N, C-alpha and C positions, 0 to 999 in steps of 0.2 A: 347468434355469436359463438364461434366456436371456443369451448370450455378448456383449450388445453392448446399447446404451439407445440408439436413435432417436429414441424421443419419449417424452415426461414427462408427467402430471400431477400439480398442485397443489392440494390439495383447503382452499381456505380462502384468502382472497387480503387479508386484513390488512398490517399492516406487515412482518411476517417473510415471510408467503404469496409474498406479489406480490416480497418480495426475492429470495427463493428462485429464483420463476419470469425473474426478470431475469436471476440470474444464469447458469439453465441457458441462456437465450436468447443471454447473453451470448455462452458457448461453441460455440454454432451448436445447439442441441437443441431442435428444436420443440416447444412446453409446451402444456398444456391446462390454464388458470387457475379452478377452478370454486367456487361459493361457495353460499351457501343465497339460496333464493327470498325477495324483500321480503315482507311483510303487510300494506303501506301504501303507499300510491301517495305520492311527494313531490309539493307545489305545484306545481313546472313540468310534472310529467307529468298533474297533473289539466287544467290548462292546456291540454295538447296534446289532450285526450280520451283519453288512451291506460286503459287497465285491468290489472288484475293480471295478465291472461291473457297481454299483450301481452309478446314476447320480450327488447324493449327493457326493459322493466321486469323482469321474469323475470332477465334478464344483467346487472342495473346495476351490483349490488356486485363486482363482476368488474371490468365493464367500468371502473368510476371506480376502481376501484384501479391499473387498466392506465393510464391518465388522469393519473393522480396520480405514476407513476413518473417523468413528465417535468418534474414540479416537485420533486421532492425532492432537497434538496440534506447531503450531496454525492450526486452523482447515481448512483442505482444500476445505469445501462444503461452500457455504453461506448460505445453510438452509437443514434441512432433508428431505423437499420434492425433492430434488437434486436428493438423492439417487434412489427414482423411477426412475429416466431417464436411470440408469445403468443396463442395463440386464448383468449376467455371463453365464460363457459357456469354453467350452474347445476347442483347438485345433484341434482335432480329430473328435467329434461330429457335430461342430457347425461349419465348414470350408464351407459349404454350403450357408449359411446365409451372407459370405461376397457377394454373388451377390445381396444384398437387401441393399448394403451401398452406401455410396457416398464418403464415405472418411476412408482410412485404413491407420493407423498408428500403424507404429511396433518399439515395446520397450523392447525387446528382449535382452539379454545378448549381451555384446560387444565381438562377436565375429564372423568375416568377413562369415564362412563358414557354421555356424547357421540362420545366417541372411539369407543366399542364398539359405539356405534348407526350410525356410519359405518362400521366396520370391517363390520359386517356385511352391507351394504349392499356395499363393495370388495368381500368374498368372495363375493359373488353374479354378479357381474358379469365381476369380472377374466377374464383369459386365464391357462391354466396357467402355470406358470414366471416371471408377473411378479413383479417384486420389489414389495415394499411397505413404507412406511418410518414413521417418527413423529418430526417435530422438538420432540418434546416437550422440555423443558428438565429435567425431574424426576417427571415422574409414572413408576410401573414399565413398563418397554416389558415384562415379562413378563407383568404382570397385563392390559396391553390386548389379548393374543392370544389370552388366556383364551377358548376356546368355537368357536375358530376352526376353520377345516377343517386336514387335514394339510397339505396342498400351502401354503397361507396364512400357516403359522406354520414350514413350512423357508424360504420367502422374504421372513419378515418380521425385522425389525431397526429399530435407533432409528439417527438420521442426524441428531443434533444440530448444526446452521448456529449459527454466531455471528450478531450484526446489527453492521453491515449486512452481507451474506454476500458483495456481492462484495470489500470491501476486507478482512474480518478471517477470515484464515487458516485458523483450526482447525475442525477437523469431528471429532465424536468420535461414532464409531460404536459402537453398544453392543448385540452380541448377546442372543438369548437361548439357553435352554439346547435348543430346536429348531432355532435358527437353522441350515441347512445351513453346514457349511464354506465349501465354493466359491463359495456366495453371500458370506458374509463375505470371504473371499478380494479376489473380484471388486470387492466397494464400495469394500473400501482401495485397491485399484490405480486403479478408477475415480474416487475422489475425489481423489488425486494427481496423476493423469498427465491427467484428461479436467476437473475441476474446479478443478483445481490449489490445493488445500488441502494441509495441513497433518493427517494423520490421527490420532487418537490411539484406539483399541480402547482403553472403557473398560467398567465392571463396571456391571449396572443395581443403583446404590445411589443414594440422595438426591440428586439436583441433580449425579450423574455426578463428573467430575474438574475440570474447572478452574472451576466456579461453586461448586461446595463449599468448594475451596481460598481461592479468590478471592473470596466472601461471606462467612468466618470472617475471613480479613485484615482488610476492609473495615470488619466489625463490631469487631474487637479494636480497631482506629485510632480508631475515632470513641467506645469505652470508654474508652480510654488520652485522648483529647480531655479527653472530661469530667474524667475523675477527677483528670488531670493540671492543667486550669487552663488547654489551650492554646484560642487561637482557629482556626476553621475555616481560615482565610486562612493562619494561622504552620502548620499541619499540611500544607496543601498545599505552602507553600513547600519543605517538606523530604521529601517522599515522593513528589516527579515523577523529573526524571533525576536528582536528585543520588543517587538511590539505585535508579537503572536504571529506573523507571516512565514511563509514557508524563506527556507536559506536563500533561494532566489527572488526574495526581495521585490524589488519594483522592475531593474532594465536587464537584471540577469534571466527575468521571468519571461521579458521581453525578446529576448532574445533566444528562450528554447520555444515561446509561440512562434514567433516570424514577426517582424516588422509589417509585411505585406498583409499578415491576417489580422494583425491589430490595428492598421489603417483602414481595411474593409469594412470593422467592424463598428470603427469610430464613425466610419462617412455614414454606416447604413442609421445607426443612431440621428446623425445631424441632420439626414434629409426628413427625416420625421418627426423633427422637434422644433419649437422657437424659441426665439427671446434668450436669455442668461444662457438657457439650457445648452442652446443650438452652440452658443460662441466654446462652452466649455469644452466640448467635441470636435474642437476647429484644433485639424491636424497640425502641428508647428513647424516650420520652415525647414529647420534642420533635417526632421524625419521625412521629408519629402525627399529631400536631397540626399539622405541615405539611401533611399529607398528607389532614386534615379541609378545609383551607384554600383547597388546590389549589396548593400550592407543589411541583410534582411536578419541577420542572426546567426546561430549555429548551424543552419542549413550551408549556408553560404560561407562558413567561416571567421567573419568578422559580422559585427554590429555594434552593437553600444560596447562591447569589450571586446578585446583580439588578445589571443594568447602566442605568444611568441617564444620560440624556440633559442638556449642560447648557451654557454658553454656548462653553465652550473643548474641546467633544467630550464624549464618553461616560465615564464613572467607573463603575468595576466594586465595589460595597458586598458584603460577607459576612454574613450571619446571624449574630446572638448567638444559641444555644441557651437560653440562660437568659431572654432577653427577648423574644423571637424578632422583635427589631426589626433592621434592617439598619445596619451601621455601616463607618466607613473600614476596607477593606481591609490588615491585616497582615503582615509576613513575621517569620517565626525567624531574627536574626541572631546567631548566636555564634562563638565561637571555634571550635569544631567544625566550622560552617557555612563558615566562611573556611579553614579547613582543606584540609575537603574541596572546596572550589572550585578550591584549588591544585593539586589533583595533576591527573593528564592520564586515569589510568586508572579505571574504577567501581571495581574491586578495591581499589583503594589510596583511592577516597573511601569505600566504607563503611568501610572498616578504623579512617580517619580520625574517621569519626561513632562509631562504636560505642566505641573504644576511650576515647571520651573521657565517662567517667565523671563523674556529676554535671554537667554540663552539659545545659542543656533539650532541646538540640537531640538529642545523643549519648543521651541516656536515652528521648526519644520514639520515637528509630528503634530502640533495641535492644528496647524494649518493643513494639514492633510485630513486628518481625523473629522474635524468639526465640519466641513463642507459635504462628507460623504455622508457623516451621522444624520445630517439635516436632511440631505438628499432622499436616502434610505424611510426616513419617515414620511416625508411627500408622498413618495411613490408607493409607500402600504396603501392596501387597496386596492391601487392601480393596475399592478404588475403580479402581486400574488393576495391573496385572502389575507394576510396577518404577520407579525412580525415573525413567529417561527421561522416560517418556507421563505423568507427573507435570509434571516440566522443561519440556516440549513445549506443553503444553494451558495452562500459566501463560504461555509466551511467545507463542503463537501466537493465545490466547485472550483472555489482558488485557493483552496488551503489555508484559510484563515484558523486559527485557533480558536476565537471567538469570534461571533459574526456582529455586526454593527450595534444591538440596542445589548448585546450580552456586551459591548465596549462600552458601550454608555452606561450601563449599570456599574461598569467597575469604575468610571471615572467617577460616578456620583453624578444623578441624571440632574437633582436641583443648581448643583452647585455648576455643573458647565452649560445648564441653559441659562441662568445670568451671568456668564462670563461672555455667552453668545450673544445676547442681547446687547449688555455693555460694548460689545464690539459694531453694533449695529446688524446682527444676521437675524433675518424672519423665522421664527421657531413656527413648525407647522403647529396650528390650532386644536388638534387632539393629544399632542404634548402637554402643552400648558393646563389644558382641560385636566389631564392626567395628576398634577401635579397639584393643580386648584381641588381637587376633590382627595388630596390628601396621601396620593400614591406616588411612593418615592421612587418606585425602580419598576424596568419593564416587565422584571421575573422575579416570582420568588419560592421558595421552596418549604412545603409545611407536611410532618410526618413523613419525609421521603415522598412526599407527590410535588410536583413541577407544575406552576400556573404560571400566564403569561396574560398580559394586560391586551383586552380587547374591546372595542366600542364599549368604554367607560366602566367596566369591571373585569377582574379576574378570571380567567377560563382557564380550566385543568386542561394540561397539555397530556393528551394521549400516547402512548408507544405501543407499538406491536407487542404482543404478548412473548413473543418472542427474543425480545431486547430484556438480558440483565443487566442491569448498571450498577455494579459493585459500589461505586458511589453514596447513591440513591439509596441502596441497601441497605448499607451502613449506618445512613444517616434515619434509616427506620427502624432498623433492628439492632443495631451496633453489634458487635464482633464476638465472638466464643471466646477465642483465645489472641494473641497479640504481641509480638516483640518489635524490637527494631527493623526485623527483615521482613518479618510475614504477618500476616492475617487468619485467623480461622473465621468462617462466615457461616453463617444458616442461608442455604441457598433456598430452601424449599422443599417440602414434600420428601424432607427423612434425606436431606442431601447434603454435604459441606462442601464449601469450598475454601482452598488453601490458595489465599493469594500472597503474591511476593511484591514487595515496592521496598527496595533497597536500591541503592544507586546501581542504573542500569540493569538491577533485576538479577545482579551477581550474586551467586551463590557462596553465601559466606557459610560460618558455624549458627548465627539466628536462623537462618532459613532450616539448615539441616537440622536444629532441635525443634522448629516449628513443624516440620513436615513428620517427625517421630511423635511431639505429642498431636499432630492431627492424625495419625492413622488410629493411636491410642485411644480420640477420643470416639473416632469411629466406628471404630470396634466394638464399642461401649452402645454408644447412642446415634449411629447413623446407618441409612444405605448401605453410604461408599461415598468416594471422595473427589471432587474434579478441582483438577491444579492447573489454575489459570489466573489471568490478571487483566489489565485493561490499560497496560502503561504502553509506553512508546516501541517494545520489541518482548518477549516472553521471558527469554532469560538471555545474558550476552556471555554466559559461561560463568566459572568458578570467581572468587575474589582475585585474581592475577596480581594485582599490587601486595595484597595480603601478605600472597605467598613466595612474592619474589623478595619483600623485607625479611621475612623468617629462614629462607633460603641463603639469603646474605649476612645474616647475623648466625649460618650454622646451626639454626636451632633447628636439625632432623628430627629431635621428638615430638617436636611441635607438629611437625609437618606428616611423619608419620600418624600421628592424632587425627590429624586432619583429614587424609586421605582415608582412614581406616572408618571413620565416621560417616563421610561421603560414601563410600562403599556398603557400609550398613542399611545407609537411608536407603539407597538403592534398591538393594537386597529387600528390604521391610517392604516398598513401593511393589514388588515386583512379587513378594510370597503373602501380602496381605490377605485377612482370611474374606474384606471387603474389598469390592472392585474400585480400582483408581483408575480417573481417567483422566488424562491430561489434553490441556488444550493450548498448544503452541501457535503462533502467531509471530509474522513478520522475524527477525533475527532468534532462532534456537540452536544456537553454537556452545561446540564443548561440551561446560555443566548443562546446560537447556538440555542438550540432547540427551545426554545420560540422565537424565529427570525422565524423559518421556518413553526412552526404548523399553526399559523394564515394566511401564504399566500396563496394568490388565488391556488397555484400547486407549488409540490415540483419537481426537476429534480436532484434525488440524485446520486453520483457515486456509482458504486457497492460496492467501500469499503467505506461505510459511518458508522461511529460507532456513534449511537444518543442515548440521553437518556437523562432524568431529574434526576440529582445526587446530587444535594442539601443536599439529607438527609445524605450524607457522611460529610458534615461539619455542622452539626446540624441546617438546615434548612428545609423549604420547597421552591419551587418554587412560587416565587413574582411576575416575570411579565408575568402573565397570563397563565403559563403553566399547571397548574392542570387543570384549566376551559379548555383549547382548548385541552390537551390531553383527557380529558372525552365527549368533543363535538365531536371530531374526533371517539372518540369510537362509540359513538350513532349514529354515521351518517355511518360506516362502515355497522352496523345491517341493515340484509334484508328487506327491506320492506313488510309492511302487517302485520308482528311478533310482537306479545306483547312481547315489549319490559319487559326484568327484569333489572331494573334501579339497585337493589341491586349488582346484578351481575358483572354489568358494573361498580359501583361506586367501588366494591372490586378490581376489575384485575388494575382498573386505580392508586388506593390506593397501592393495593401490586408493581405496577411499580414503582411507587415512593420511596415507603418505603425501596424498596430494592434497591435503583437507579440501576435498572436497563439500561443497555447499549445493544444496539444490536451488533453485531459481523459483520453485513452486512447490504447494503438498505434490502434485502430480508427478513431477520429477524424484521430489522426494520416497514419494512409491516406487518409482522405478530404480532409484539409488539403491532401495530395502531399507531404508530407515523408519518405512510405515509399509505395513503389510494388508493383507487383501480384508483382515476382521479391521483396520482404522479405515475412517472416515473422514470427509472432505466438506467443510462450510464454505461456501459462496459468501456468505454475507458475513462480515467480519464481528456486526452487531448480533448475531444470532450465534456464535460461537459457543457461551458458554451455557447458553437455552440447549442446544445441541449437545454440550458434552455432558450435560447435567440428565437428559435423557437417553443418554446410551447409560449412563451411570443405573437409573431405574428400570432400564430393559436387562441388564445384566444380572443385575438382583433380583427381579422377576421370573426370570428364566434360572433361577439355581446355581448361582456363581460359586464356582467353588476355586479355592488358591490351586494355580500350577504347584504338580507337585517337583520337587528339586532334580534338578536333572545333570546327564552324566553328559561331558561335550567330548564328540570323536574330534580329534585332532591331528595335525598332518605330518607333526614329530620331523624327524630329521628332513625328509626327502623334502616334505614342504617348505621346511626353513633355508634349504639349499636353494630351492626353486625361487621364494621370493627373495632371498638375495642377490641373485643373479640378477636381475630384472634393477636392482637400485645399483647393483655394481656396473650396470651397462653406461646407465646414466650419468655413473660418477668417472668412468671410463671417458666417459663423450664430453665432460667437461658442465654435462646438467645438472651435477649435483654436488654439495662441496665437501668435505672431510667430516664435516660434525652430521651433514645430512646424512651420511651413509651411518653415521655411529647410531644414528635413531631411527634410522632403518632397521639396523641389525637390533635394536632393541626391541620394536616392535613385532619382526619378525620371528623373534626368539617364544615373545610373548602368545602370537597366532599358534606358533607350531605347537603350544604345550610343554616345551622345553625337549633336550635332547632325548625325547622318546622315538619309541616305534610307529608310525602310520598307522592311523586307527584305532589308536590306544584311547580308551575313554578314560577322562578327568572329571573331578568333580568342579564345580562352578570355583571354590573356594580355590583351586588352585591355579587356576588362571587368575584372579583376582589377586591373589599373591603375588604372581608374576608380575603384572600389571603394576603393583605399588610398587615393589622393588625395580622396575625399570624408570616408573615415574620419577622415584625419589634419587637413583645414580642421575637423571639427566639432568634435573633442578638442581645438582651441586654443581653442573660445569658451568663453568665461568660464561661461554660461549651461549648456552641457552640463556643465562642471566644477562647477559648484551641484547638477545633477543626480547626478552620479557619486557626490560627496560625500553629499548628502542617502541614496540607495542603500544606500552603505558604513554610514553611521548609525543606520538607519531602516528602513532592509530593505524600502522600498516607493516607485515613483517619484515623483516632483515633478514639478508641471504648473508650467513658468515661462514 
């Protein structure tokens, strides 16, 4: 077996194949993407005088798929540079190149005979020890390997990615009876550590784990909708975040997935099971009629929902399954939904809904959850070894906040089992035996360790050593210090961790105080500090509502004090005697970026969306962000090259004025928010571990705080150059008067004031300019309107 994967080949360049190739390229693996040779010329090819023998024609399918990666949304690539690692070709001319790769992934049509023909070719040209896998979503992996050589079968398994591969965490790995154990172990580790996936080992059963249970749950929901007289909109209003599922809930999810794909998956299970289970997977007539009409969802512009444009904007309509006509979208509002919305935790929301017997929403949720929980229990051991694999598959593949067995624990196992039995349901014996043995939950936590019920006893759940879970760590060790906005935690090995836990992780005075306290504590007792958390986003910025209220009350003394404290805190991070490493992920904007930029180093999650977005609410960065981005850009320039300060200032000006946010950590590096010393973690679960290791590495190599910098600025000439661009947009009607005013303030800060180009100024001078500009802008009525609009609508106002 090959101990590493340096090069890969993807066979099939459809949406899934090209998405997998893109993900491999994103993590730095050169990948060859092959497809079939076209049998006909396009009109454009005919006009060019090309023939079917021309290489451009023969590679067209893969080449077109590679180009399409640039247009897809959300983008499958983390940077345009990823495309450079994807080589295109075809399965006839390039099959001999398969000898040069370490992993071959088959992603061709879901047809057993077609796959077998592909494998016959692969078996002929692959090198001994090359891993071969199928991305099948439901065909038997065992059947696909039939007839192949012994070495092929030892190195063959299923690797089922979820779409889109860049964003969905789940990778189901399905071994055959002949798969070498070392190959299986390697691929599970490689999937987690290199591809950044949550890996679940599945058994070779119809649709494996997540699609089997997820499709069952969706089918049950559709059937309950039809039998209970609910509308599509009503179902979606209670089967989303209210029960720990994605915002797309049930039918919006089906629109995104595609009705044709869903029907294929449902039929695949139905063809291989019997009895009542087979009946559940029968596709309702109205869905088959939708398929005939081509109403497949987002890719066709309509499905269960249809967006129509009107005079006052777009309106979303829902399909009536009885009439197949679109109607106004409805929401289900009952006493149970009102009670659930008032609860703060998901567990309490679920209990509030399920306990409301006779309530339309409560009955709907119970009637959906009950069969899904029972089905998951029935399949434990058949589709996966244990309940942990099933729970993880549903969380990582379908975006559930908690898996079926965690849901059951939330509802109360004994209480819900009694209700199920009262209603005539058959509860699997092993669940009843668990309760009879006095074990009341599927999971339990003791001293920071998690145990799960398995075959009559509780087993310790093992986690990758690279996974630091802050909740478990706090349960085990407690906290060093804490206030309403943040906690200081001992991460072990002499490293402290500062966790934000305010709403949205927005930065207020409480977090500023805790950062200062943390730096003081670390200076005395620790090797260094990691600033990170495990919320939805790293940080959505400073506390906008608090600042707006102070501005509307004309409390500029308070605002001045807050901005000064933020700036001082950022400078304390920068000049800390001990290394400070930030671990940003997801939204890291405004104040979140201003905390990261001055750190000794950044360990960013691959999915980090970083930017200074204050312009969108009528402000400029006030916490040192303007200065630090400018300095970071200067440090990124090659050594020994004459610096064009005007170009650097213009670049920073444009990024802040356009409120540019990176779409990945790799793009954040290209934008200058990260530099060469900063690193990227592909697996978000390993982010804090990697940040901690970075702190230790800096400490071990004799970290020294940076010396205070003098900043070369562009002065008058640069100020004029920056304003020229802004005024061009203003003259063209692309910028408002207020936009121009903000731009003037920003240009003044970046230029260092009305001074000569090339003048060296102290950092504090630029900080003062930032603060003055920020305070003057926040006092403007038009800026306050923008702030108010952002708080109410969640999007920028152009006024």
